[in-house]
DSSP file (Angstrom, degrees, kcal/mol; ACC not computed):
  #  RESIDUE AA STRUCTURE BP1 BP2  ACC     N-H-->O    O-->H-N    N-H-->O    O-->H-N    TCO  KAPPA ALPHA  PHI   PSI    X-CA   Y-CA   Z-CA
    1    1 A M     >        0   0    0      0, 0.0     4,-1.5     0, 0.0     5,-0.1   0.000 360.0 360.0 360.0 -26.4   -1.8  -14.4  -26.7
    2    2 A K  H  >  +     0   0    0      2,-0.2     4,-1.9     1,-0.2     5,-0.2   0.850 360.0  52.9 -68.1 -35.7    0.4  -13.5  -23.8
    3    3 A A  H  > S+     0   0    0      1,-0.2     4,-1.8     2,-0.2    -1,-0.2   0.906 108.3  49.5 -65.2 -45.9    0.4   -9.8  -25.0
    4    4 A I  H  > S+     0   0    0      2,-0.2     4,-2.1     1,-0.2    -1,-0.2   0.872 109.2  51.8 -65.9 -36.1   -3.4   -9.6  -25.2
    5    5 A I  H  X S+     0   0    0     -4,-1.5     4,-2.2     1,-0.2    -1,-0.2   0.913 111.6  46.1 -68.7 -38.1   -3.8  -11.0  -21.7
    6    6 A W  H  X S+     0   0    0     -4,-1.9     4,-1.7     2,-0.2    -1,-0.2   0.787 111.1  53.9 -75.2 -25.1   -1.3   -8.4  -20.2
    7    7 A G  H  X S+     0   0    0     -4,-1.8     4,-2.1     2,-0.2    -1,-0.2   0.890 110.0  46.0 -71.2 -39.1   -3.1   -5.7  -22.1
    8    8 A I  H  X S+     0   0    0     -4,-2.1     4,-2.7     2,-0.2     5,-0.2   0.910 113.6  49.7 -64.0 -43.0   -6.5   -6.7  -20.6
    9    9 A V  H  X S+     0   0    0     -4,-2.2     4,-2.4     1,-0.2     5,-0.2   0.915 112.9  46.7 -60.9 -43.8   -4.9   -6.9  -17.1
   10   10 A A  H  X S+     0   0    0     -4,-1.7     4,-2.3     2,-0.2    -1,-0.2   0.905 113.6  48.3 -69.6 -40.6   -3.3   -3.4  -17.5
   11   11 A A  H  X S+     0   0    0     -4,-2.1     4,-2.6     1,-0.2     5,-0.3   0.976 113.6  46.8 -65.9 -51.2   -6.6   -1.9  -18.9
   12   12 A L  H  X S+     0   0    0     -4,-2.7     4,-3.0     1,-0.2     5,-0.4   0.861 112.0  50.9 -50.3 -43.1   -8.5   -3.4  -16.0
   13   13 A F  H  X>S+     0   0    0     -4,-2.4     4,-2.1    -5,-0.2     5,-0.8   0.911 111.6  47.1 -65.8 -42.7   -6.0   -2.3  -13.5
   14   14 A V  H  <5S+     0   0    0     -4,-2.3     4,-0.3    -5,-0.2    -2,-0.2   0.908 118.3  41.1 -63.9 -39.0   -6.1    1.3  -14.8
   15   15 A R  H  <5S+     0   0    0     -4,-2.6    -2,-0.2    -5,-0.2    -1,-0.2   0.901 138.1   7.3 -81.5 -41.4   -9.9    1.4  -14.9
   16   16 A F  H  <5S+     0   0    0     -4,-3.0    -3,-0.2    -5,-0.3    -2,-0.2   0.485 120.8  60.6-121.4  -2.0  -10.7   -0.4  -11.6
   17   17 A G  T  X5S+     0   0    0     -4,-2.1     4,-2.1    -5,-0.4     5,-0.2   0.642  79.6  78.5-108.1 -10.3   -7.4   -1.0   -9.7
   18   18 A L  H  ><S+     0   0    0     -5,-0.8     4,-2.1    -4,-0.3     5,-0.2   0.949  97.1  45.0 -65.4 -47.0   -5.9    2.5   -9.0
   19   19 A E  H  > S+     0   0    0      2,-0.2     4,-2.3     1,-0.2    -1,-0.2   0.910 113.4  47.5 -66.1 -42.3   -8.2    3.4   -6.1
   20   20 A P  H  > S+     0   0    0      0, 0.0     4,-1.9     0, 0.0    -1,-0.2   0.880 111.8  53.3 -65.5 -36.1   -7.9    0.0   -4.2
   21   21 A S  H  X S+     0   0    0     -4,-2.1     4,-2.4     2,-0.2    -2,-0.2   0.887 107.9  50.6 -63.5 -36.9   -4.1    0.1   -4.7
   22   22 A A  H  X S+     0   0    0     -4,-2.1     4,-2.6     1,-0.2    -1,-0.2   0.935 109.9  48.1 -66.3 -43.6   -4.1    3.6   -3.1
   23   23 A W  H  X S+     0   0    0     -4,-2.3     4,-2.6     2,-0.2    -1,-0.2   0.862 108.8  55.8 -69.3 -27.4   -6.1    2.5   -0.1
   24   24 A F  H  X S+     0   0    0     -4,-1.9     4,-2.9     2,-0.2     5,-0.2   0.972 110.0  45.0 -60.5 -53.4   -3.7   -0.5    0.3
   25   25 A F  H  X S+     0   0    0     -4,-2.4     4,-2.1     1,-0.2    -2,-0.2   0.896 112.1  54.2 -62.6 -35.7   -0.6    1.8    0.4
   26   26 A Y  H  X S+     0   0    0     -4,-2.6     4,-1.8    -5,-0.2    -1,-0.2   0.953 112.6  40.8 -60.8 -47.8   -2.5    4.0    2.8
   27   27 A E  H  X S+     0   0    0     -4,-2.6     4,-2.5     1,-0.2     5,-0.2   0.940 115.6  51.1 -64.3 -46.7   -3.3    1.3    5.3
   28   28 A A  H  X S+     0   0    0     -4,-2.9     4,-2.3     1,-0.2     6,-0.3   0.809 106.7  54.2 -64.2 -32.1    0.1   -0.2    4.9
   29   29 A S  H  X>S+     0   0    0     -4,-2.1     4,-1.1    -5,-0.2     5,-1.0   0.896 115.8  39.2 -64.2 -41.4    1.8    3.1    5.6
   30   30 A H  H  <5S+     0   0    0     -4,-1.8    -2,-0.2    -5,-0.2    -1,-0.2   0.809 116.2  48.0 -83.0 -26.9   -0.1    3.5    8.8
   31   31 A M  H  <5S+     0   0    0     -4,-2.5    -2,-0.2    -5,-0.2    -3,-0.2   0.898 124.1  33.0 -77.5 -36.9    0.0    0.0   10.0
   32   32 A L  H  <5S-     0   0    0     -4,-2.3    -2,-0.2    -5,-0.2    -3,-0.2   0.557  99.0-133.0 -92.5 -10.5    3.8   -0.3    9.3
   33   33 A S  T  <5 +     0   0    0     -4,-1.1     2,-0.5     1,-0.2    -3,-0.2   0.914  55.5 145.2  54.2  47.1    4.7    3.3   10.1
   34   34 A V    > < -     0   0    0     -5,-1.0     3,-0.7    -6,-0.3     4,-0.4  -0.969  37.5-159.7-115.4 118.2    6.8    3.5    6.9
   35   35 A D  T >> S+     0   0    0     -2,-0.5     3,-1.4     1,-0.2     4,-0.5   0.823  83.9  63.3 -71.6 -30.1    6.6    6.9    5.4
   36   36 A W  H >> S+     0   0    0      1,-0.3     4,-0.8     2,-0.2     3,-0.6   0.729  92.8  66.0 -71.3 -17.4    7.6    6.1    1.9
   37   37 A L  H <> S+     0   0    0     -3,-0.7     4,-1.7     1,-0.2    -1,-0.3   0.754  91.1  63.6 -65.4 -22.5    4.6    3.9    1.5
   38   38 A Y  H <> S+     0   0    0     -3,-1.4     4,-2.5    -4,-0.4    -1,-0.2   0.772  92.6  63.2 -73.7 -24.5    2.5    7.0    1.8
   39   39 A W  H <X S+     0   0    0     -3,-0.6     4,-2.4    -4,-0.5    -1,-0.2   0.875 100.2  53.2 -64.9 -36.7    4.1    8.2   -1.5
   40   40 A G  H  X S+     0   0    0     -4,-0.8     4,-2.8     2,-0.2     5,-0.3   0.941 108.7  50.2 -61.5 -48.5    2.5    5.1   -3.2
   41   41 A Y  H  X S+     0   0    0     -4,-1.7     4,-2.8     1,-0.2     5,-0.3   0.931 109.9  49.5 -51.9 -48.8   -0.8    6.3   -1.8
   42   42 A S  H  X S+     0   0    0     -4,-2.5     4,-2.5     1,-0.2    -1,-0.2   0.914 112.5  47.6 -62.5 -42.0   -0.4    9.7   -3.0
   43   43 A G  H  X S+     0   0    0     -4,-2.4     4,-2.5     2,-0.2     5,-0.2   0.967 116.9  40.2 -63.2 -54.2    0.6    8.5   -6.5
   44   44 A F  H  X S+     0   0    0     -4,-2.8     4,-3.0     1,-0.2     5,-0.2   0.923 116.2  50.0 -59.7 -42.9   -2.2    6.0   -7.0
   45   45 A R  H  X S+     0   0    0     -4,-2.8     4,-2.5    -5,-0.3    -1,-0.2   0.921 113.0  47.2 -66.4 -40.3   -4.8    8.3   -5.4
   46   46 A G  H  X S+     0   0    0     -4,-2.5     4,-2.7    -5,-0.3    -1,-0.2   0.914 112.2  49.7 -64.5 -41.7   -3.7   11.2   -7.6
   47   47 A A  H  X S+     0   0    0     -4,-2.5     4,-2.7     2,-0.2    -2,-0.2   0.915 113.8  46.0 -65.3 -45.2   -3.7    9.0  -10.7
   48   48 A A  H  X S+     0   0    0     -4,-3.0     4,-2.2    -5,-0.2    -2,-0.2   0.914 114.0  48.7 -63.6 -40.5   -7.3    7.7   -9.8
   49   49 A F  H  X S+     0   0    0     -4,-2.5     4,-1.4    -5,-0.2    -2,-0.2   0.925 112.9  46.8 -68.0 -43.3   -8.4   11.2   -9.1
   50   50 A A  H >X S+     0   0    0     -4,-2.7     4,-1.9     1,-0.2     3,-0.5   0.940 112.9  49.5 -63.3 -45.0   -7.0   12.6  -12.4
   51   51 A L  H 3< S+     0   0    0     -4,-2.7    -1,-0.2     1,-0.3    -2,-0.2   0.893 107.7  54.3 -64.0 -37.5   -8.5    9.7  -14.4
   52   52 A G  H 3< S+     0   0    0     -4,-2.2    -1,-0.3     1,-0.2    -2,-0.2   0.820 109.6  47.8 -62.3 -31.8  -11.8   10.4  -12.7
   53   53 A L  H << S+     0   0    0     -4,-1.4     2,-0.3    -3,-0.5    -1,-0.2   0.801  93.8  88.5 -74.6 -33.8  -11.7   14.0  -13.8
   54   54 A Y  S >< S-     0   0    0     -4,-1.9     3,-0.6    -5,-0.2     6,-0.1  -0.508  73.9-146.2 -71.6 131.6  -10.8   13.1  -17.3
   55   55 A G  T 3  S+     0   0    0     -2,-0.3     3,-0.3     1,-0.2     2,-0.2   0.747  92.5  54.3 -68.3 -26.5  -14.0   12.5  -19.4
   56   56 A Y  T 3>  +     0   0    0      1,-0.2     4,-2.4     2,-0.1    -1,-0.2  -0.329  63.0 138.5-106.4  49.4  -12.5    9.8  -21.5
   57   57 A D  H <> S+     0   0    0     -3,-0.6     4,-1.9    -2,-0.2    -1,-0.2   0.820  71.7  54.1 -68.5 -29.9  -11.3    7.4  -18.8
   58   58 A L  H  > S+     0   0    0     -3,-0.3     4,-2.5     2,-0.2    -1,-0.2   0.917 110.7  46.0 -67.8 -45.5  -12.5    4.3  -20.6
   59   59 A I  H  > S+     0   0    0      1,-0.2     4,-2.1     2,-0.2    -2,-0.2   0.880 112.5  50.5 -66.1 -34.4  -10.6    5.3  -23.7
   60   60 A A  H  X S+     0   0    0     -4,-2.4     4,-2.3     2,-0.2    -1,-0.2   0.914 110.7  50.1 -69.7 -37.4   -7.5    6.1  -21.6
   61   61 A S  H  X S+     0   0    0     -4,-1.9     4,-2.2     1,-0.2    -2,-0.2   0.954 112.7  47.5 -63.5 -46.7   -7.8    2.6  -19.8
   62   62 A L  H  X S+     0   0    0     -4,-2.5     4,-2.5     1,-0.2    -1,-0.2   0.862 110.6  50.0 -65.4 -34.7   -8.0    1.0  -23.2
   63   63 A M  H  X S+     0   0    0     -4,-2.1     4,-2.4     2,-0.2    -1,-0.2   0.872 108.4  52.9 -70.8 -34.1   -5.1    2.8  -24.6
   64   64 A A  H  X S+     0   0    0     -4,-2.3     4,-2.1     1,-0.2    -2,-0.2   0.871 110.8  48.6 -70.7 -33.4   -3.0    2.0  -21.6
   65   65 A G  H  X S+     0   0    0     -4,-2.2     4,-2.7    -5,-0.2    -2,-0.2   0.914 110.5  50.4 -64.6 -41.8   -3.9   -1.7  -22.2
   66   66 A F  H  X S+     0   0    0     -4,-2.5     4,-2.8     2,-0.2    -2,-0.2   0.927 110.5  50.0 -62.6 -45.6   -3.1   -1.4  -25.9
   67   67 A V  H  X S+     0   0    0     -4,-2.4     4,-2.6     2,-0.2    -1,-0.2   0.948 112.5  45.9 -60.5 -52.4    0.4    0.2  -25.1
   68   68 A V  H  X S+     0   0    0     -4,-2.1     4,-2.4     1,-0.2    -1,-0.2   0.900 112.1  52.3 -58.7 -42.3    1.2   -2.6  -22.6
   69   69 A A  H  X S+     0   0    0     -4,-2.7     4,-2.2     1,-0.2    -2,-0.2   0.949 110.3  48.8 -59.7 -47.8    0.0   -5.3  -25.2
   70   70 A C  H  X S+     0   0    0     -4,-2.8     4,-2.4     1,-0.2    -2,-0.2   0.910 111.6  49.5 -57.5 -47.8    2.3   -3.7  -27.8
   71   71 A I  H  X S+     0   0    0     -4,-2.6     4,-2.1     1,-0.2    -1,-0.2   0.895 112.2  46.1 -56.4 -45.7    5.2   -3.7  -25.4
   72   72 A V  H  X S+     0   0    0     -4,-2.4     4,-2.7     2,-0.2    -1,-0.2   0.863 110.9  53.2 -68.1 -37.1    4.8   -7.3  -24.4
   73   73 A A  H  X S+     0   0    0     -4,-2.2     4,-2.2    -5,-0.2    -2,-0.2   0.869 110.4  47.8 -70.3 -37.3    4.4   -8.4  -28.0
   74   74 A I  H  X S+     0   0    0     -4,-2.4     4,-2.0     2,-0.2    -2,-0.2   0.928 113.8  46.0 -65.2 -45.5    7.6   -6.6  -29.0
   75   75 A F  H  X S+     0   0    0     -4,-2.1     4,-2.6     2,-0.2    -2,-0.2   0.874 112.6  50.8 -66.6 -39.9    9.6   -8.1  -26.2
   76   76 A T  H  X S+     0   0    0     -4,-2.7     4,-2.1     1,-0.2    -1,-0.2   0.927 113.3  44.8 -60.5 -45.9    8.1  -11.6  -26.8
   77   77 A R  H  X S+     0   0    0     -4,-2.2     4,-1.9     2,-0.2    -2,-0.2   0.834 113.0  52.2 -71.1 -29.9    9.0  -11.5  -30.4
   78   78 A H  H  X S+     0   0    0     -4,-2.0     4,-1.7     2,-0.2    -2,-0.2   0.931 112.8  43.3 -67.8 -45.2   12.5  -10.1  -29.6
   79   79 A S  H  X S+     0   0    0     -4,-2.6     4,-1.6     1,-0.2    -2,-0.2   0.835 112.5  52.9 -74.0 -27.9   13.3  -12.8  -27.1
   80   80 A R  H  X S+     0   0    0     -4,-2.1     4,-1.4    -5,-0.2    -1,-0.2   0.907 110.0  48.8 -69.0 -41.2   11.8  -15.5  -29.4
   81   81 A S  H  X S+     0   0    0     -4,-1.9     4,-0.7     1,-0.2    -2,-0.2   0.816 109.1  52.3 -65.7 -30.2   14.1  -14.3  -32.3
   82   82 A K  H  < S+     0   0    0     -4,-1.7     3,-0.3     2,-0.2    -1,-0.2   0.851 109.0  50.2 -73.8 -36.6   17.1  -14.3  -30.1
   83   83 A S  H  < S+     0   0    0     -4,-1.6    -2,-0.2     1,-0.2    -1,-0.2   0.805 109.6  51.9 -71.8 -26.9   16.5  -18.0  -29.0
   84   84 A N  H  <        0   0    0     -4,-1.4    -1,-0.2     1,-0.2    -2,-0.2   0.711 360.0 360.0 -80.2 -19.7   16.1  -19.0  -32.6
   85   85 A A     <        0   0    0     -4,-0.7    -1,-0.2    -3,-0.3    -2,-0.2   0.471 360.0 360.0 -79.0 360.0   19.4  -17.5  -33.6
């Protein structure tokens, strides 16, 4: 269940959260005068722009969520098997 929730959160972030995250880094870099925060803006803004150009952005978002869900499931299963041993 935890893997499904993390997958949904990741898919929603990729679909709807890249642009707001970019603007957060943009505003933080100017407000705090920290140059490396602008790199965060550039990365998120570039990812949002590239995803917008890609015609299958919904499928890409769902695939990102699926990959995250699989990774969480593998790590959860691995940590559960270690604690039982």
